[in-house]
C-alpha positions in Angstrom: 46.1 -46.7 7.9 43.1 -46.1 5.6 43.7 -44.9 2.1 42.0 -41.5 2.6 44.7 -40.6 5.1 47.0 -39.8 2.1 44.7 -36.9 1.1 43.5 -35.5 4.4 46.0 -32.7 4.5 45.0 -31.8 0.9 41.3 -31.6 1.9 42.1 -29.2 4.8 44.3 -27.1 2.5 41.6 -26.9 -0.2 38.9 -26.1 2.4 40.9 -23.1 3.5 41.2 -21.9 -0.1 37.7 -22.5 -1.5 34.1 -22.7 -0.4 33.3 -26.1 -1.9 35.5 -29.2 -2.3 34.6 -32.7 -3.7 36.3 -35.8 -2.4 36.1 -38.9 -4.5 37.1 -42.1 -2.8 36.0 -45.7 -3.2 34.0 -47.5 -0.5 36.2 -48.5 2.5 38.7 -45.7 2.0 37.8 -44.0 5.3 35.6 -41.1 4.1 33.0 -41.4 6.8 35.2 -42.7 9.6 38.8 -41.5 9.3 38.4 -38.1 7.7 35.9 -36.6 10.2 38.2 -37.5 13.1 41.2 -36.0 11.2 39.3 -32.7 10.7 38.2 -32.7 14.4 41.8 -33.0 15.5 43.5 -30.7 13.0 44.9 -27.6 14.7 43.4 -25.1 12.3 39.9 -26.4 12.9 39.9 -26.4 16.7 36.7 -25.0 18.1 34.9 -25.3 14.8 31.5 -27.1 14.4 31.4 -29.7 11.7 28.0 -31.0 10.5 28.0 -34.3 8.5 25.0 -35.3 6.5 24.2 -39.0 6.3 21.3 -40.1 4.0 20.0 -42.8 6.5 19.2 -42.6 10.2 20.8 -45.9 11.0 24.1 -44.8 9.4 24.0 -41.5 11.3 23.6 -43.4 14.6 26.2 -46.0 13.8 28.9 -43.6 12.5 28.4 -41.4 15.5 28.8 -44.4 17.9 31.9 -45.6 16.0 33.6 -42.1 16.0 32.8 -41.5 19.7 34.3 -44.9 20.5 37.5 -44.0 18.6 37.7 -40.9 20.9 37.0 -43.0 24.0 33.8 -41.0 24.7 30.1 -41.5 24.8 28.0 -40.4 22.0 26.8 -36.8 22.6 30.1 -35.5 23.8 32.6 -34.5 21.0 30.6 -36.5 18.5 26.8 -36.4 18.4 23.9 -37.0 16.1 20.5 -35.7 15.4 17.9 -37.6 13.4 14.1 -37.2 13.3 12.7 -37.4 16.9 16.1 -38.3 18.4 19.1 -36.3 19.3 22.3 -37.0 21.3 24.5 -33.9 21.5 25.7 -31.3 24.0 27.4 -28.0 24.1 30.7 -29.9 23.8 29.7 -31.5 20.5 32.0 -30.5 17.6 31.0 -33.1 15.1 27.2 -33.5 14.6 25.9 -36.1 12.3 22.5 -35.4 10.9 20.1 -36.6 8.2 19.2 -34.3 5.3 15.7 -33.5 6.7 17.3 -32.3 9.9 19.6 -30.0 8.0 16.7 -28.5 6.1 14.9 -27.7 9.3 18.1 -26.2 10.7 18.3 -23.9 7.7 14.7 -22.9 8.1 15.3 -21.9 11.8 18.7 -20.4 11.2 19.0 -19.3 7.5 22.7 -18.5 7.9 23.7 -21.6 9.8 25.7 -19.3 12.1 27.2 -22.0 14.3 28.3 -24.3 11.5 31.8 -24.0 10.0 32.1 -27.0 7.8 29.3 -29.0 6.2 30.0 -32.5 4.9 27.7 -34.3 2.5 28.5 -38.0 2.9 27.5 -40.6 0.4 26.4 -38.0 -2.0 26.3 -40.5 -4.8 23.1 -41.9 -3.3 21.4 -38.8 -4.7 18.0 -38.0 -3.3 15.5 -35.2 -3.4 16.4 -34.3 0.2 20.2 -34.3 -0.5 19.7 -32.1 -3.6 17.4 -29.7 -1.7 19.9 -29.5 1.2 22.7 -28.7 -1.2 20.6 -26.0 -3.0 19.8 -24.4 0.3 23.4 -24.6 1.5 24.5 -22.8 -1.7 22.1 -20.0 -0.8 23.5 -19.9 2.7 27.0 -19.6 1.2 25.8 -16.4 -0.6 25.2 -15.0 2.9 28.3 -16.5 4.5 31.6 -16.8 2.7 33.2 -18.6 5.7 30.9 -21.7 5.4 32.8 -24.5 3.8 31.2 -27.5 2.1 32.8 -30.9 1.5 31.0 -33.3 -0.7 32.1 -37.0 -0.5 31.2 -39.7 -3.0 32.3 -43.1 -4.0 30.8 -43.5 -7.4 29.4 -40.1 -8.5 30.3 -38.4 -11.8 32.5 -35.9 -10.0 33.5 -34.0 -13.2 30.0 -32.8 -13.9 29.4 -31.9 -10.2 32.7 -30.1 -10.1 31.7 -27.9 -13.0 28.2 -27.2 -11.6 29.6 -26.3 -8.1 32.9 -24.7 -9.2 34.6 -27.1 -6.8 38.0 -28.8 -7.1 38.1 -32.6 -6.9 40.4 -34.5 -4.6 40.7 -38.2 -5.3 41.7 -41.0 -2.9 42.8 -44.4 -4.0 41.2 -47.5 -2.5 42.7 -50.8 -1.5 42.7 -53.7 -3.9 43.4 -57.3 -2.9 44.2 -60.2 -5.2 41.3 -62.4 -6.0 41.5 -66.0 -7.2 38.7 -67.2 -9.3 38.1 -71.0 -9.3 35.3 -72.5 -11.2 34.2 -76.0 -10.5 31.7 -77.5 -12.9 28.4 -78.6 -11.2 27.7 -82.3 -10.9 24.6 -84.2 -9.9 25.0 -83.6 -6.1 22.8 -81.2 -4.3 23.9 -77.5 -4.4 24.2 -77.3 -0.6 26.7 -80.2 -0.6 28.7 -78.7 -3.5 29.1 -75.4 -1.5 
C-alpha cells in the first residue's frame, strides 16, 4: 500500500470541514495515483465531479490512462482527460484530468464551475504562471460557491507559507525510505566504461 493511504481519510474529513486543504507528500507517495481513486470510491463523494490539474499534457494523459486501467475501464469512462485540442471524457466521467490552461478556459465559460465539486492542484510545487492564475481564479469562484473544495498537493513546496496565504490546513504524508549502501572504488587507469 502506498504511504498516502494512511492520510486519505484525513483528507476527506478536512475537505468536508474546510474549503481548501494542502497535502504535502514526497514523490512516490501516491498523491497522483492512489488518492484520486480513493476519493472516487469514497461513499460521501459518490456522484461528485473531481477535476485534477496536471501541469503537463503528457502527465495528464498518462495518469488518466493509469487510473482508468486500475478501474478496468477505458479512458473516457469514469476517468477522462482534457488537454489542448484533445479530450477523452463522457457523461459518466467523474474524474477529469486537465491542464491549467483548460481550467482557465472552463472558468471563462462557466465562472462558477457549477459541475465541479472538488478541484485538485497536483504538482503545485512546480509553480507556473498558469497554475498561479488558475488558483487565483478558483479563489474567486469560491467566493461565489462555498461548496467548491480545493485540494493542493505538493512534494517540495513551502507549505507553511502557502497555508497562511490560503488559510488552509496542511496534511502531511510520509514517504518510503530504503537503505542505501555507498561504495566508493578509486579510479584506476582502465577506461571508464570498463570500470562501470
